[in-house]
All heavy atoms as TSV, in Angstrom:
chain	resi	resn	atom	element	x	y	z
A	1	MET	N	N	-24.049	-18.688	0.092
A	1	MET	CA	C	-22.738	-18.274	0.118
A	1	MET	C	C	-22.587	-16.784	0.490
A	1	MET	O	O	-23.282	-15.914	0.046
A	1	MET	CB	C	-22.083	-18.447	-1.361
A	1	MET	CG	C	-20.687	-18.195	-1.379
A	1	MET	SD	S	-20.047	-18.799	-2.902
A	1	MET	CE	C	-18.623	-17.776	-3.191
A	2	ALA	N	N	-21.703	-16.500	1.389
A	2	ALA	CA	C	-21.472	-15.143	1.918
A	2	ALA	C	C	-20.781	-14.296	0.878
A	2	ALA	O	O	-19.877	-14.792	0.135
A	2	ALA	CB	C	-20.654	-15.184	3.170
A	3	LYS	N	N	-21.285	-13.041	0.813
A	3	LYS	CA	C	-20.669	-12.131	-0.183
A	3	LYS	C	C	-19.301	-11.636	0.327
A	3	LYS	O	O	-19.113	-11.622	1.552
A	3	LYS	CB	C	-21.533	-10.924	-0.413
A	3	LYS	CG	C	-22.849	-11.291	-1.228
A	3	LYS	CD	C	-23.510	-10.058	-1.565
A	3	LYS	CE	C	-24.681	-10.424	-2.466
A	3	LYS	NZ	N	-25.371	-9.266	-2.957
A	4	THR	N	N	-18.415	-11.330	-0.598
A	4	THR	CA	C	-17.118	-10.793	-0.182
A	4	THR	C	C	-16.938	-9.443	-0.908
A	4	THR	O	O	-17.556	-9.202	-1.948
A	4	THR	CB	C	-15.976	-11.736	-0.531
A	4	THR	OG1	O	-16.005	-12.009	-1.880
A	4	THR	CG2	C	-16.147	-13.053	0.201
A	5	LEU	N	N	-16.110	-8.666	-0.401
A	5	LEU	CA	C	-15.697	-7.368	-0.935
A	5	LEU	C	C	-14.250	-7.468	-1.325
A	5	LEU	O	O	-13.393	-7.854	-0.501
A	5	LEU	CB	C	-15.942	-6.295	-0.010
A	5	LEU	CG	C	-17.406	-5.997	0.439
A	5	LEU	CD1	C	-17.406	-4.911	1.548
A	5	LEU	CD2	C	-18.206	-5.560	-0.712
A	6	LYS	N	N	-13.902	-6.979	-2.570
A	6	LYS	CA	C	-12.538	-6.827	-2.949
A	6	LYS	C	C	-12.222	-5.397	-2.732
A	6	LYS	O	O	-12.755	-4.515	-3.448
A	6	LYS	CB	C	-12.305	-7.294	-4.391
A	6	LYS	CG	C	-10.823	-7.159	-4.826
A	6	LYS	CD	C	-10.658	-7.698	-6.244
A	6	LYS	CE	C	-9.181	-7.634	-6.598
A	6	LYS	NZ	N	-8.964	-8.101	-7.997
A	7	ILE	N	N	-11.269	-5.105	-1.800
A	7	ILE	CA	C	-10.968	-3.663	-1.513
A	7	ILE	C	C	-9.473	-3.422	-1.923
A	7	ILE	O	O	-8.525	-4.194	-1.591
A	7	ILE	CB	C	-11.130	-3.460	0.026
A	7	ILE	CG1	C	-12.522	-3.820	0.491
A	7	ILE	CG2	C	-10.765	-2.026	0.436
A	7	ILE	CD1	C	-12.698	-3.934	1.958
A	8	THR	N	N	-9.315	-2.311	-2.723
A	8	THR	CA	C	-8.033	-1.990	-3.228
A	8	THR	C	C	-7.649	-0.527	-2.774
A	8	THR	O	O	-8.497	0.324	-2.903
A	8	THR	CB	C	-8.004	-2.038	-4.780
A	8	THR	OG1	O	-8.435	-3.400	-5.177
A	8	THR	CG2	C	-6.688	-1.810	-5.328
A	9	LEU	N	N	-6.423	-0.361	-2.307
A	9	LEU	CA	C	-5.888	0.869	-2.015
A	9	LEU	C	C	-5.468	1.626	-3.239
A	9	LEU	O	O	-4.511	1.132	-3.913
A	9	LEU	CB	C	-4.733	0.863	-0.972
A	9	LEU	CG	C	-4.202	2.110	-0.455
A	9	LEU	CD1	C	-5.263	2.862	0.357
A	9	LEU	CD2	C	-3.021	1.898	0.469
A	10	VAL	N	N	-6.201	2.661	-3.678
A	10	VAL	CA	C	-5.848	3.366	-4.921
A	10	VAL	C	C	-5.152	4.716	-4.760
A	10	VAL	O	O	-4.804	5.348	-5.717
A	10	VAL	CB	C	-7.100	3.473	-5.850
A	10	VAL	CG1	C	-7.629	2.109	-6.292
A	10	VAL	CG2	C	-8.200	4.216	-5.182
A	11	LYS	N	N	-5.256	5.257	-3.515
A	11	LYS	CA	C	-4.701	6.570	-3.235
A	11	LYS	C	C	-3.803	6.495	-1.996
A	11	LYS	O	O	-4.183	5.741	-1.062
A	11	LYS	CB	C	-5.808	7.577	-3.054
A	11	LYS	CG	C	-5.318	8.980	-3.098
A	11	LYS	CD	C	-6.543	9.958	-3.099
A	11	LYS	CE	C	-6.016	11.383	-3.115
A	11	LYS	NZ	N	-6.994	12.286	-2.796
A	12	SER	N	N	-2.676	7.096	-2.013
A	12	SER	CA	C	-1.753	7.112	-0.924
A	12	SER	C	C	-2.336	7.689	0.373
A	12	SER	O	O	-3.137	8.531	0.353
A	12	SER	CB	C	-0.482	7.951	-1.306
A	12	SER	OG	O	0.389	7.977	-0.212
A	13	THR	N	N	-1.771	7.152	1.495
A	13	THR	CA	C	-2.237	7.560	2.754
A	13	THR	C	C	-1.325	8.696	3.284
A	13	THR	O	O	-1.419	9.045	4.472
A	13	THR	CB	C	-2.294	6.422	3.829
A	13	THR	OG1	O	-1.030	5.787	3.857
A	13	THR	CG2	C	-3.230	5.376	3.422
A	14	ILE	N	N	-0.421	9.136	2.543
A	14	ILE	CA	C	0.541	10.137	2.989
A	14	ILE	C	C	-0.138	11.427	3.645
A	14	ILE	O	O	0.211	11.796	4.631
A	14	ILE	CB	C	1.562	10.557	1.917
A	14	ILE	CG1	C	2.490	9.376	1.641
A	14	ILE	CG2	C	2.286	11.842	2.257
A	14	ILE	CD1	C	3.491	9.678	0.419
A	15	GLY	N	N	-1.102	11.914	2.936
A	15	GLY	CA	C	-1.734	13.099	3.440
A	15	GLY	C	C	-2.944	12.863	4.277
A	15	GLY	O	O	-3.563	13.780	4.845
A	16	ALA	N	N	-3.236	11.613	4.615
A	16	ALA	CA	C	-4.363	11.211	5.487
A	16	ALA	C	C	-4.067	11.352	6.947
A	16	ALA	O	O	-2.887	11.442	7.380
A	16	ALA	CB	C	-4.782	9.788	5.236
A	17	SER	N	N	-5.111	11.547	7.782
A	17	SER	CA	C	-4.954	11.674	9.154
A	17	SER	C	C	-4.518	10.298	9.710
A	17	SER	O	O	-4.642	9.284	9.183
A	17	SER	CB	C	-6.236	12.040	9.809
A	17	SER	OG	O	-7.185	11.021	9.785
A	18	PRO	N	N	-3.863	10.373	10.976
A	18	PRO	CA	C	-3.388	9.162	11.654
A	18	PRO	C	C	-4.514	8.170	11.791
A	18	PRO	O	O	-4.285	6.966	11.696
A	18	PRO	CB	C	-2.784	9.580	12.952
A	18	PRO	CG	C	-2.375	10.958	12.657
A	18	PRO	CD	C	-3.435	11.555	11.700
A	19	LYS	N	N	-5.640	8.607	12.076
A	19	LYS	CA	C	-6.888	7.693	12.291
A	19	LYS	C	C	-7.249	6.990	10.992
A	19	LYS	O	O	-7.579	5.862	11.025
A	19	LYS	CB	C	-8.038	8.550	12.808
A	19	LYS	CG	C	-9.182	7.701	13.409
A	19	LYS	CD	C	-10.124	8.645	14.042
A	19	LYS	CE	C	-11.172	7.788	14.810
A	19	LYS	NZ	N	-12.171	8.623	15.501
A	20	GLN	N	N	-7.161	7.682	9.895
A	20	GLN	CA	C	-7.503	7.113	8.560
A	20	GLN	C	C	-6.351	6.118	8.191
A	20	GLN	O	O	-6.669	4.995	7.681
A	20	GLN	CB	C	-7.543	8.204	7.535
A	20	GLN	CG	C	-8.774	9.032	7.706
A	20	GLN	CD	C	-8.836	10.113	6.680
A	20	GLN	OE1	O	-7.837	10.573	6.177
A	20	GLN	NE2	N	-10.009	10.657	6.386
A	21	LYS	N	N	-5.123	6.350	8.549
A	21	LYS	CA	C	-4.014	5.419	8.268
A	21	LYS	C	C	-4.224	4.179	9.052
A	21	LYS	O	O	-4.030	3.066	8.476
A	21	LYS	CB	C	-2.665	6.078	8.592
A	21	LYS	CG	C	-2.238	7.143	7.713
A	21	LYS	CD	C	-0.914	7.752	8.139
A	21	LYS	CE	C	-0.526	8.938	7.209
A	21	LYS	NZ	N	0.752	9.485	7.569
A	22	LYS	N	N	-4.628	4.253	10.276
A	22	LYS	CA	C	-4.909	3.077	11.149
A	22	LYS	C	C	-6.063	2.235	10.556
A	22	LYS	O	O	-6.062	0.997	10.542
A	22	LYS	CB	C	-5.239	3.450	12.504
A	22	LYS	CG	C	-4.054	4.020	13.295
A	22	LYS	CD	C	-3.129	2.978	13.764
A	22	LYS	CE	C	-2.068	3.588	14.802
A	22	LYS	NZ	N	-1.184	2.603	15.224
A	23	THR	N	N	-7.013	2.930	9.987
A	23	THR	CA	C	-8.245	2.239	9.486
A	23	THR	C	C	-7.814	1.509	8.154
A	23	THR	O	O	-8.231	0.276	8.032
A	23	THR	CB	C	-9.342	3.215	9.106
A	23	THR	OG1	O	-9.732	3.952	10.241
A	23	THR	CG2	C	-10.537	2.543	8.548
A	24	VAL	N	N	-6.997	2.077	7.361
A	24	VAL	CA	C	-6.475	1.384	6.160
A	24	VAL	C	C	-5.693	0.088	6.485
A	24	VAL	O	O	-5.838	-0.918	6.006
A	24	VAL	CB	C	-5.641	2.329	5.261
A	24	VAL	CG1	C	-4.958	1.624	4.150
A	24	VAL	CG2	C	-6.603	3.413	4.709
A	25	GLU	N	N	-4.830	0.339	7.532
A	25	GLU	CA	C	-3.979	-0.729	8.036
A	25	GLU	C	C	-4.806	-1.922	8.620
A	25	GLU	O	O	-4.521	-3.051	8.424
A	25	GLU	CB	C	-3.021	-0.186	9.102
A	25	GLU	CG	C	-2.061	-1.207	9.487
A	25	GLU	CD	C	-1.053	-0.602	10.599
A	25	GLU	OE1	O	-0.646	0.531	10.413
A	25	GLU	OE2	O	-0.705	-1.339	11.537
A	26	ALA	N	N	-5.882	-1.487	9.343
A	26	ALA	CA	C	-6.820	-2.494	9.985
A	26	ALA	C	C	-7.593	-3.313	8.961
A	26	ALA	O	O	-7.960	-4.472	9.179
A	26	ALA	CB	C	-7.789	-1.771	10.909
A	27	LEU	N	N	-7.794	-2.737	7.738
A	27	LEU	CA	C	-8.425	-3.491	6.740
A	27	LEU	C	C	-7.460	-4.362	5.983
A	27	LEU	O	O	-7.822	-5.281	5.207
A	27	LEU	CB	C	-8.964	-2.454	5.580
A	27	LEU	CG	C	-10.223	-1.688	5.957
A	27	LEU	CD1	C	-10.436	-0.595	4.945
A	27	LEU	CD2	C	-11.368	-2.618	6.130
A	28	GLY	N	N	-6.178	-4.366	6.379
A	28	GLY	CA	C	-5.208	-5.285	5.833
A	28	GLY	C	C	-4.449	-4.756	4.637
A	28	GLY	O	O	-3.780	-5.532	3.923
A	29	LEU	N	N	-4.614	-3.512	4.366
A	29	LEU	CA	C	-3.968	-2.927	3.131
A	29	LEU	C	C	-2.610	-2.331	3.465
A	29	LEU	O	O	-2.491	-1.606	4.525
A	29	LEU	CB	C	-4.823	-1.924	2.488
A	29	LEU	CG	C	-6.168	-2.408	2.110
A	29	LEU	CD1	C	-7.132	-1.199	1.768
A	29	LEU	CD2	C	-6.060	-3.272	0.838
A	30	LYS	N	N	-1.577	-2.763	2.698
A	30	LYS	CA	C	-0.245	-2.308	3.092
A	30	LYS	C	C	0.377	-1.297	2.105
A	30	LYS	O	O	0.926	-0.350	2.542
A	30	LYS	CB	C	0.689	-3.535	3.162
A	30	LYS	CG	C	0.275	-4.547	4.172
A	30	LYS	CD	C	1.087	-5.722	4.220
A	30	LYS	CE	C	0.664	-6.877	5.030
A	30	LYS	NZ	N	0.510	-6.531	6.488
A	31	LYS	N	N	0.213	-1.589	0.818
A	31	LYS	CA	C	0.867	-0.715	-0.213
A	31	LYS	C	C	-0.209	-0.186	-1.196
A	31	LYS	O	O	-1.328	-0.763	-1.236
A	31	LYS	CB	C	1.876	-1.514	-1.004
A	31	LYS	CG	C	3.162	-1.946	-0.219
A	31	LYS	CD	C	3.977	-2.752	-1.158
A	31	LYS	CE	C	5.480	-2.688	-0.615
A	31	LYS	NZ	N	6.307	-3.291	-1.529
A	32	LEU	N	N	0.168	0.784	-1.977
A	32	LEU	CA	C	-0.720	1.268	-3.046
A	32	LEU	C	C	-1.015	0.137	-4.025
A	32	LEU	O	O	-0.099	-0.757	-4.366
A	32	LEU	CB	C	0.054	2.397	-3.798
A	32	LEU	CG	C	-0.826	3.400	-4.482
A	32	LEU	CD1	C	-1.817	4.016	-3.477
A	32	LEU	CD2	C	0.087	4.446	-5.071
A	33	HIS	N	N	-2.213	0.019	-4.485
A	33	HIS	CA	C	-2.676	-1.071	-5.422
A	33	HIS	C	C	-2.704	-2.454	-4.821
A	33	HIS	O	O	-2.860	-3.413	-5.544
A	33	HIS	CB	C	-1.968	-1.042	-6.747
A	33	HIS	CG	C	-1.932	0.332	-7.353
A	33	HIS	ND1	N	-3.109	0.963	-7.887
A	33	HIS	CD2	C	-0.936	1.242	-7.479
A	33	HIS	CE1	C	-2.844	2.093	-8.353
A	33	HIS	NE2	N	-1.541	2.343	-8.246
A	34	HIS	N	N	-2.600	-2.553	-3.421
A	34	HIS	CA	C	-2.704	-3.842	-2.824
A	34	HIS	C	C	-4.205	-4.086	-2.594
A	34	HIS	O	O	-4.970	-3.265	-2.225
A	34	HIS	CB	C	-1.973	-3.760	-1.423
A	34	HIS	CG	C	-1.986	-5.012	-0.625
A	34	HIS	ND1	N	-2.452	-5.082	0.659
A	34	HIS	CD2	C	-1.692	-6.271	-0.999
A	34	HIS	CE1	C	-2.307	-6.316	1.120
A	34	HIS	NE2	N	-1.881	-7.058	0.090
A	35	SER	N	N	-4.621	-5.273	-2.830
A	35	SER	CA	C	-5.998	-5.694	-2.648
A	35	SER	C	C	-6.134	-6.814	-1.647
A	35	SER	O	O	-5.277	-7.582	-1.421
A	35	SER	CB	C	-6.602	-6.277	-4.052
A	35	SER	OG	O	-6.521	-5.234	-4.959
A	36	VAL	N	N	-7.339	-6.793	-0.957
A	36	VAL	CA	C	-7.685	-7.786	0.009
A	36	VAL	C	C	-9.133	-8.208	-0.216
A	36	VAL	O	O	-9.935	-7.310	-0.746
A	36	VAL	CB	C	-7.489	-7.467	1.474
A	36	VAL	CG1	C	-6.020	-7.186	1.775
A	36	VAL	CG2	C	-8.293	-6.102	1.818
A	37	GLU	N	N	-9.509	-9.389	0.056
A	37	GLU	CA	C	-10.929	-9.827	-0.023
A	37	GLU	C	C	-11.402	-10.063	1.415
A	37	GLU	O	O	-10.818	-10.908	2.093
A	37	GLU	CB	C	-10.995	-11.078	-0.876
A	37	GLU	CG	C	-10.766	-10.807	-2.337
A	37	GLU	CD	C	-11.034	-12.013	-3.231
A	37	GLU	OE1	O	-11.588	-13.028	-2.762
A	37	GLU	OE2	O	-10.641	-11.908	-4.363
A	38	LEU	N	N	-12.453	-9.352	1.796
A	38	LEU	CA	C	-12.965	-9.493	3.159
A	38	LEU	C	C	-14.460	-9.811	3.122
A	38	LEU	O	O	-15.131	-9.455	2.014
A	38	LEU	CB	C	-12.831	-8.139	3.933
A	38	LEU	CG	C	-11.307	-7.759	4.106
A	38	LEU	CD1	C	-11.331	-6.285	4.751
A	38	LEU	CD2	C	-10.600	-8.656	5.032
A	39	ALA	N	N	-14.999	-10.380	4.043
A	39	ALA	CA	C	-16.437	-10.692	4.201
A	39	ALA	C	C	-17.167	-9.414	4.253
A	39	ALA	O	O	-16.737	-8.466	4.882
A	39	ALA	CB	C	-16.654	-11.670	5.420
A	40	ASP	N	N	-18.386	-9.492	3.635
A	40	ASP	CA	C	-19.193	-8.302	3.617
A	40	ASP	C	C	-20.021	-8.198	4.930
A	40	ASP	O	O	-20.944	-8.897	5.143
A	40	ASP	CB	C	-20.117	-8.365	2.451
A	40	ASP	CG	C	-21.002	-7.017	2.238
A	40	ASP	OD1	O	-20.732	-6.129	2.932
A	40	ASP	OD2	O	-21.758	-7.166	1.356
A	41	SER	N	N	-19.470	-7.375	5.892
A	41	SER	CA	C	-20.106	-7.220	7.155
A	41	SER	C	C	-20.315	-5.732	7.461
A	41	SER	O	O	-19.745	-4.887	6.800
A	41	SER	CB	C	-19.260	-7.932	8.266
A	41	SER	OG	O	-18.107	-7.239	8.381
A	42	ALA	N	N	-21.048	-5.428	8.490
A	42	ALA	CA	C	-21.305	-4.091	8.875
A	42	ALA	C	C	-19.960	-3.389	9.306
A	42	ALA	O	O	-19.755	-2.216	9.037
A	42	ALA	CB	C	-22.396	-3.983	9.978
A	43	ALA	N	N	-19.156	-4.139	10.008
A	43	ALA	CA	C	-17.855	-3.587	10.469
A	43	ALA	C	C	-16.999	-3.138	9.299
A	43	ALA	O	O	-16.409	-2.119	9.329
A	43	ALA	CB	C	-17.157	-4.535	11.460
A	44	VAL	N	N	-16.811	-4.000	8.351
A	44	VAL	CA	C	-16.021	-3.770	7.175
A	44	VAL	C	C	-16.631	-2.585	6.333
A	44	VAL	O	O	-15.902	-1.726	5.896
A	44	VAL	CB	C	-15.900	-5.005	6.258
A	44	VAL	CG1	C	-15.189	-4.711	5.008
A	44	VAL	CG2	C	-15.115	-6.114	7.095
A	45	ARG	N	N	-17.903	-2.613	6.225
A	45	ARG	CA	C	-18.613	-1.511	5.550
A	45	ARG	C	C	-18.372	-0.158	6.148
A	45	ARG	O	O	-18.136	0.855	5.549
A	45	ARG	CB	C	-20.085	-1.830	5.330
A	45	ARG	CG	C	-20.459	-2.895	4.381
A	45	ARG	CD	C	-20.521	-2.354	2.979
A	45	ARG	NE	N	-20.966	-3.482	2.115
A	45	ARG	CZ	C	-21.209	-3.272	0.898
A	45	ARG	NH1	N	-21.137	-2.030	0.325
A	45	ARG	NH2	N	-21.548	-4.346	0.113
A	46	GLY	N	N	-18.419	-0.118	7.495
A	46	GLY	CA	C	-18.126	1.081	8.245
A	46	GLY	C	C	-16.717	1.579	8.098
A	46	GLY	O	O	-16.518	2.779	7.887
A	47	ALA	N	N	-15.790	0.651	8.098
A	47	ALA	CA	C	-14.374	1.081	7.906
A	47	ALA	C	C	-14.120	1.580	6.560
A	47	ALA	O	O	-13.470	2.575	6.289
A	47	ALA	CB	C	-13.467	-0.151	8.260
A	48	VAL	N	N	-14.771	0.973	5.575
A	48	VAL	CA	C	-14.619	1.324	4.161
A	48	VAL	C	C	-15.263	2.739	3.979
A	48	VAL	O	O	-14.666	3.585	3.223
A	48	VAL	CB	C	-15.248	0.308	3.170
A	48	VAL	CG1	C	-15.425	0.879	1.829
A	48	VAL	CG2	C	-14.411	-0.874	3.120
A	49	ALA	N	N	-16.353	2.976	4.702
A	49	ALA	CA	C	-16.980	4.285	4.479
A	49	ALA	C	C	-16.051	5.509	5.048
A	49	ALA	O	O	-16.141	6.547	4.514
A	49	ALA	CB	C	-18.396	4.277	5.244
A	50	LYS	N	N	-15.356	5.165	6.111
A	50	LYS	CA	C	-14.492	6.191	6.694
A	50	LYS	C	C	-13.323	6.674	5.763
A	50	LYS	O	O	-12.835	7.774	5.823
A	50	LYS	CB	C	-13.887	5.644	8.000
A	50	LYS	CG	C	-14.907	5.448	9.095
A	50	LYS	CD	C	-15.335	6.800	9.585
A	50	LYS	CE	C	-16.251	6.668	10.822
A	50	LYS	NZ	N	-16.893	7.902	11.246
A	51	VAL	N	N	-12.858	5.740	4.934
A	51	VAL	CA	C	-11.690	5.964	4.062
A	51	VAL	C	C	-12.067	5.791	2.591
A	51	VAL	O	O	-11.202	5.341	1.768
A	51	VAL	CB	C	-10.432	5.237	4.459
A	51	VAL	CG1	C	-9.925	5.739	5.750
A	51	VAL	CG2	C	-10.754	3.707	4.593
A	52	SER	N	N	-13.324	5.919	2.176
A	52	SER	CA	C	-13.870	5.596	0.903
A	52	SER	C	C	-13.081	6.340	-0.197
A	52	SER	O	O	-12.910	5.869	-1.348
A	52	SER	CB	C	-15.281	5.781	0.700
A	52	SER	OG	O	-15.625	7.188	1.007
A	53	HIS	N	N	-12.537	7.608	0.133
A	53	HIS	CA	C	-11.883	8.412	-0.903
A	53	HIS	C	C	-10.417	7.838	-1.241
A	53	HIS	O	O	-9.900	8.258	-2.164
A	53	HIS	CB	C	-11.687	9.848	-0.394
A	53	HIS	CG	C	-11.027	9.898	0.944
A	53	HIS	ND1	N	-11.571	9.477	2.160
A	53	HIS	CD2	C	-9.789	10.415	1.256
A	53	HIS	CE1	C	-10.661	9.744	3.107
A	53	HIS	NE2	N	-9.595	10.216	2.653
A	54	LEU	N	N	-9.974	6.773	-0.442
A	54	LEU	CA	C	-8.634	6.248	-0.718
A	54	LEU	C	C	-8.834	4.828	-1.336
A	54	LEU	O	O	-7.781	4.265	-1.692
A	54	LEU	CB	C	-7.902	6.084	0.589
A	54	LEU	CG	C	-7.727	7.292	1.395
A	54	LEU	CD1	C	-6.961	6.960	2.793
A	54	LEU	CD2	C	-6.771	8.281	0.673
A	55	LEU	N	N	-10.030	4.257	-1.412
A	55	LEU	CA	C	-10.200	2.889	-1.770
A	55	LEU	C	C	-11.077	2.753	-2.957
A	55	LEU	O	O	-11.768	3.641	-3.442
A	55	LEU	CB	C	-10.966	2.167	-0.681
A	55	LEU	CG	C	-10.288	2.175	0.738
A	55	LEU	CD1	C	-11.289	1.548	1.727
A	55	LEU	CD2	C	-8.956	1.637	0.812
A	56	SER	N	N	-10.929	1.538	-3.611
A	56	SER	CA	C	-11.804	1.108	-4.655
A	56	SER	C	C	-12.450	-0.195	-4.142
A	56	SER	O	O	-11.741	-1.080	-3.681
A	56	SER	CB	C	-11.083	0.792	-5.962
A	56	SER	OG	O	-11.865	0.105	-6.897
A	57	VAL	N	N	-13.742	-0.296	-4.173
A	57	VAL	CA	C	-14.489	-1.488	-3.628
A	57	VAL	C	C	-15.303	-2.111	-4.674
A	57	VAL	O	O	-15.912	-1.493	-5.517
A	57	VAL	CB	C	-15.459	-1.007	-2.429
A	57	VAL	CG1	C	-16.096	-2.274	-1.916
A	57	VAL	CG2	C	-14.666	-0.261	-1.357
A	58	GLU	N	N	-15.114	-3.484	-4.744
A	58	GLU	CA	C	-15.855	-4.229	-5.695
A	58	GLU	C	C	-16.494	-5.482	-5.017
A	58	GLU	O	O	-15.893	-6.089	-4.197
A	58	GLU	CB	C	-14.837	-4.805	-6.749
A	58	GLU	CG	C	-15.331	-5.627	-7.803
A	58	GLU	CD	C	-14.184	-6.101	-8.787
A	58	GLU	OE1	O	-13.137	-5.559	-8.750
A	58	GLU	OE2	O	-14.390	-7.164	-9.373
A	59	GLU	N	N	-17.786	-5.618	-5.302
A	59	GLU	CA	C	-18.557	-6.825	-4.722
A	59	GLU	C	C	-18.281	-8.019	-5.544
A	59	GLU	O	O	-18.357	-7.979	-6.767
A	59	GLU	CB	C	-20.072	-6.466	-4.629
A	59	GLU	CG	C	-20.350	-5.432	-3.576
A	59	GLU	CD	C	-21.818	-5.252	-3.382
A	59	GLU	OE1	O	-22.577	-6.074	-3.752
A	59	GLU	OE2	O	-22.216	-4.208	-2.891
A	60	LEU	N	N	-17.930	-9.077	-4.858
A	60	LEU	CA	C	-17.810	-10.417	-5.530
A	60	LEU	C	C	-18.846	-11.385	-5.261
A	60	LEU	O	O	-19.532	-11.301	-4.234
A	60	LEU	CB	C	-16.399	-11.025	-5.087
A	60	LEU	CG	C	-15.185	-10.196	-5.373
A	60	LEU	CD1	C	-13.931	-10.865	-4.877
A	60	LEU	CD2	C	-15.009	-9.908	-6.900
C-alpha cells in the first residue's frame, strides 16, 4: 500500500512570496487549517520542503 501524507496549512500565506503562494495552491490547499491527503512522492516532498514553514505534515 502506498504511503500518503496529510498536509495542513497552519500559517497564512499573506506574507509569503508569490512563488510560495503558488506552491501552496498547487498542493491543493485553499484556506487556513485546510488539509489534503496526497501520495508520498518526490514531487510532493519537494513542494512541501519549499513551504515547510507554512505547513504541518503527517505521514499516514
